[in-house]
C-alpha positions, 0 to 999 in steps of 0.5 A: 680015867683020864682018857674017857674024861678026854672022850667026854670032853671031846664029844662035848665039845662037838656037840657044843659046836654042832648045836652052834652051827645049826643055830639061827645067826643073830637077827639084825635090826634094819636101820630105821628110814630118816624121814627127815632126812633132806633129798637131792633136787632136780632143777625143773625150769627154774626150781629146784623140785625134791625127791620123796624118801622111800618108806616114808609119806611123802608131803609137798608144799607149794610157796609163793613166796620165800618159806622165810618171808615173815609172813604167808608163806612162812607160816605154811613152812611153820605149818609144814615142819609141825607136821614133820616134827608131830607125825611119825613116817612122814617126810616134807619138803617144798618149793618156794617162790613159785610164780602163779599160773603156769609155773604152778602147774609144772611144779605141781606136777613135777612133785606129783610125778615124782611119787609125793602122797600130799600135796598142798599149793598155797596161793590163790593164784595156783588154784586152776594148777592144782586142779588140772593136776589133781585130774591127772593124778587121781590117787594122790590128794592135793589140797589148794589154799584160799581159792573154792575149788573143789572134785570131791575126790581127791582135789579139796579146798582149805581156808580159815575165816580170817575175817574174824581176826580181822574184825578184832584187829580193826577193834584195836585199830579204832580204838588206838587212832582214837585214842590218838586223837586222829580218826584215820586208818589205812589198809595195804591190800593186794589184788582186787579179790573177793578175799581181799575186800573181805579182809578188808570190810572186817577189818572196817566193822571191827574198827567201827565198833571202837572207833565211828568216826573213823575212816579208812583209806586204800591202796592196792599193791597187786603182790602178794610179796614184794618188801619194796613195794609193800613199805611204799604203799605203807608209807604212801598211806602213813603220808597221807595222814593214817594213825595205824595201817593194816596189811594183807600182804606178806612182810611186816611192812606196816611196822617197819615204815610207820614213824614215831607216833604211828602204828602198823599191824601185821599179818598172816606169822605170829614173829613178824610183830617185833617191833614196838610200832607194831599193835598185833599181828593175825596170824595163822596156825596151819599145822594142826590143819595140816597135820590132821589132812595128812593122817586121814589122807595116810589112813585113805579117808581123806576126802577132798571137800571145800574145807572153810575153818573158823578162829574155834579150829585154832587154827587162827590167832590175834597176837598179844591175846592167845595163850602165852602171849604179852600184848605189845606196847601200843596196846596194852595203854587201850582203854579198858573197855575196849580191851574188854571188847576185844577179849570177850570176843576173841572169847566167844570166836574160840568158844565156836559161839562167834563166827563170820557170818556174825562178822557179816551180820546187819546192819551194814551200809556201804561208802555209797549209802546202800544197804548192804545188810538190814538189821539181824541178816548175815552174808552167805558163804558164797556172797564172803566168797563171790564177785558177780562181776568172776560169775560167782551165783552170789546175791549179795556178793562181796564187792563193797566198801564198808561206809567208813571206807573213804576209797572207791571200789577197785577196777576188776 
């Protein structure tokens, strides 16, 4: 009996071992690709150009300034991080402080050669360089910010109607100046391009709503980002008598340079209106727009077109007036009627009932006494974007200052 039991036990053990030998090995889980990982950079000219991550959908951004400039480039970098944090399987990277022109072309081409799937170039002066490289790499999607060119295939243009928000900021500036008893305002502009005159005129039309007697002086600083020049430009306007200075450049210079009892309006990035001298910031929310484009690119449905969004897109904001934000001290005590005008107009914008074509609706008269638009007539998009002097086929165009500007038109 014991002998038989031993035999059976031995046979059972042999059978069990044979089954184990024939069984498939336990499955091993492949390590998940970390699409948020930083990659090594390669020196290209004077720039550090990052590499894509294998197994991820790779998206690159080219910035004209530092990624943490407190303005334009930082607003784009916040958008980049939104894409990185929101979309699964997407890796993002950036190259900063890229000069417009040949450098932009060199950096963009290097990113394309490395294998990035989508490349965003985020300055007006990157337009021609992006067009050139996009035509060399038809399988990569290129999106240029703030220009006007597209090849209707893999090269598109994206820009928003910041004129909506600058119009509202003008209402606040006019109200503040009138309340302070000093009807002089200032606009610190960057370059003499249609965008800068468009945004300045939108601001001026807003000023006109709350302070018809107010006038606006201008300083062109011919740079997008230069903290020293920006503060010098803002100080020059304050020294010339401006009560409120609005900027078209990157840093919060107007708020930094504002003497006691005067005010600045900052631009591009919602986090730069921190000083009590700041009335508001007119800011971008690029993330939701970038995420949509990247999703479409990955699905193969994105096509390079011209995309110009209004406030109802969610891509624009007026600091202190959006959900969850608190008004700055210099705004809280403005006349109730003026605050209601700003809030009501913003609500119409967010609902899609008031657009850039309502901002630029007649009657509009320039500072030479010429009627730009008769009552009820709006500018067309080509007018908002164009100078005839730059070859545009626009009819009315944007080479004019609104009637409350005291400055001469810039030389082109």
